C-alpha positions in Angstrom: 57.8 49.4 -17.3 55.4 47.8 -19.7 56.8 44.3 -18.8 56.1 45.0 -15.2 52.4 46.0 -16.0 52.0 42.8 -18.1 53.4 40.7 -15.2 51.1 42.3 -12.7 48.1 41.8 -15.0 49.1 38.1 -15.4 49.4 37.8 -11.7 46.0 39.4 -11.2 44.5 36.9 -13.7 45.6 34.1 -11.4 44.9 35.9 -8.1 41.3 37.0 -8.8 39.9 33.5 -9.1 41.7 32.4 -6.0 40.3 35.4 -4.1 36.8 34.6 -5.3 37.2 31.0 -4.2 38.3 32.1 -0.8 35.3 34.3 -0.4 32.9 31.7 -1.5 34.3 28.8 0.5 33.4 30.2 4.0 29.8 30.5 2.9 29.8 27.0 1.5 31.5 25.7 4.6 28.9 27.5 6.8 26.1 25.9 4.7 27.7 22.5 4.9 28.1 22.7 8.7 24.5 23.9 9.1 23.1 20.6 7.8 24.7 18.3 10.4 23.7 20.8 13.1 20.1 20.6 11.9 20.3 16.8 12.0 21.6 16.9 15.6 18.7 19.1 16.6 16.3 16.5 15.1 18.1 13.6 16.8 18.0 15.4 20.2 14.3 16.0 19.6 13.8 12.2 19.0 15.8 11.3 22.1 13.9 13.8 24.4 12.2 11.7 27.2 8.9 13.4 26.4 9.1 12.9 22.7 6.4 10.8 21.1 9.0 8.4 19.8 10.4 7.7 23.2 7.0 7.5 24.8 5.7 5.0 22.2 8.9 3.0 22.5 8.5 2.8 26.3 4.8 1.7 25.9 5.9 -1.0 23.4 8.6 -2.3 25.8 6.0 -2.5 28.6 3.6 -4.4 26.4 6.5 -6.7 25.3 7.3 -7.3 29.0 3.7 -8.2 29.7 3.5 -10.5 26.7 6.8 -12.2 27.8 5.4 -12.8 31.3 2.1 -14.2 29.9 4.0 -16.6 27.6 6.3 -17.6 30.4 3.2 -18.5 32.5 1.6 -20.3 29.6 4.7 -22.4 28.9 5.0 -23.3 32.6 1.3 -24.4 32.6 1.9 -26.5 29.4 5.0 -28.1 31.0 2.8 -29.2 33.9 -0.1 -30.3 31.8 0.8 -30.8 28.1 -2.6 -32.4 27.2 -4.2 -29.0 27.9 -3.5 -28.1 24.3 -5.8 -30.9 23.2 -8.6 -31.0 25.8 -8.3 -27.6 27.3 -7.5 -26.4 30.8 -8.8 -28.5 33.7 -11.6 -26.8 35.7 -13.0 -28.4 38.8 -16.8 -29.2 38.6 -17.6 -26.4 41.0 -15.9 -23.8 38.7 -17.6 -24.9 35.5 
């Protein structure tokens, strides 16, 4: 009988830490999963069409498009009249 009690106590010594670990792990897992979920919420907020980031990005892209068009027009003009870089654009006398 005494040997059985000692065996049970030895088993309890091993089982108790395992049981504690099993109880703590779901909490840690839950905490660990909460972090990526919070990150996804932040990312969704950034990608919302009305978010300041998206609005500013759209404005920057529109300005970049306008700048590209202006540079395209300027390079076309310089191809037609390269000396304009030195003497300036030609203006007829009536427009001066």
